N, C-alpha and C positions, 0 to 999 in steps of 0.2 A: 351543631346545626340549629339554626333558629327555626321557629315554627313557620310553616308556609314555604320553606325551602327544602327541596328534595335533592338528594344526590343524583346526578345524571348517570352514575355507575362508572364514569370515567375516573381513573386514578390520576391525581395531579402529580406531575413529575417532581422528583426530589430536586433540591438545589444542585446536587452533583450531576443528575441527569440533564437538567437544563443547561448547565455549564458545558457538559460534554457535547451537546448538540449545537453549541454556539460556533458559528463559522470561525475558522482560524484566520489570521492575517496572512497566512502563507498559501501559495498555490501548490498544487501537486508537483509542478516542475521545481519549485523552490525547495520542497521537501526532499526530492530526489537529488538535486544538486548538493544540498547540505549533507545528505547521506553519502554521496560519492566523495565529498571532501573528507568525511569521517573515515571512510573505508580505506582511502589511499590506493595507489597502484591500480587505478581505473582508467581505461581508455573510453572516450566517448566520440561517437560519430553522429553527424546530423545529415540526413538525406531526405529530401522531399517531405519535411515536417515530422519525420520519425527520428527520435533520438534513441541511440542504442548504446548501452554500457557493456563493456567487455573487460575481462581480467584473465590472468593466467598466461601461460605460454605452452602451446599456441593460444591466442586469445579466444575465450569462450564467452559468447553473448549471454548475459544473465538478467538484463532488465531493459525494457523499452518504454518510451513515452511518446504518445501522439495525442495532441489535444489534451483532454482531461482523462485519458485512459492509460494506465500503466500496466505493464505485464512483467511478471517475475518468474524466473526458472528456479523452482524450489525443490527441496527434497520431497519425494512422494508423500511421506507422512505429513509434512508441513503443508504441502499443497492441499491434501485432503481436508485438513483442519481449516485452512484459509478459505476453502470453498463453502464452508458452513458459516461464514461471516457475511455481514451486509455488503452489498455492492460488488460482489465478485461473481465471476463465471469462469468456466473452463476456457482456456485460450485455444484458438485453432493452431497455435504453434506446437502443441503436443501435450501429453498428459502431465508433464512436469511443470507446465506453465499455467499461471493463474492470472487472469485479467481483473483489474481493479479500477472501477470508474465510480468514485464516490459522488453522490448527488450534492453533498455538502462536505467540504474539506474542514471537518471539525477536529477536535483533539484526538478522537478515536481513529479517524482516517489518517491523520498525521502519524500517529503511533504505529498503525498497521503498515503504512507505506514505508516508513523508515525501517521497521523491523524486517519486513520482507525483502527490502533492498539489501540490507546488511546480511541477511541469511543467504540470499542468492549469491552475493559476492563471496562469502565464505565458501560456498559450495563450488564456485568457479576457480578459486585459488587453492591449489593443493597444499596440504600441510607439509611443513618441513620437519624432518626428523631431528 
């Protein structure tokens, strides 16, 4: 620090933190579409601006998207952890559902949306013995 300059007390973000907060080229919809392709065996319906993904037999809805808000049906333990991350709230769909509406779709938001989509899909599809 040079003389005459005082620290404002604000910590400067690291390069990794700055990169993490950089908006992605992907929209939330594109992230979920990619995750659906990766998951396979997924049905999608679109009605009145609401996309719903289902899996299993009978089909169990496990994710939705409307505008910039995604909702995921997660294991209760995962849902509890998810609710402690940025841009999430409990969904009115029920206690297993988490709503995610990132202000910025950055790398962290992309990672969370993809992971939660895939976790919700695994929960909807029963394991085969």
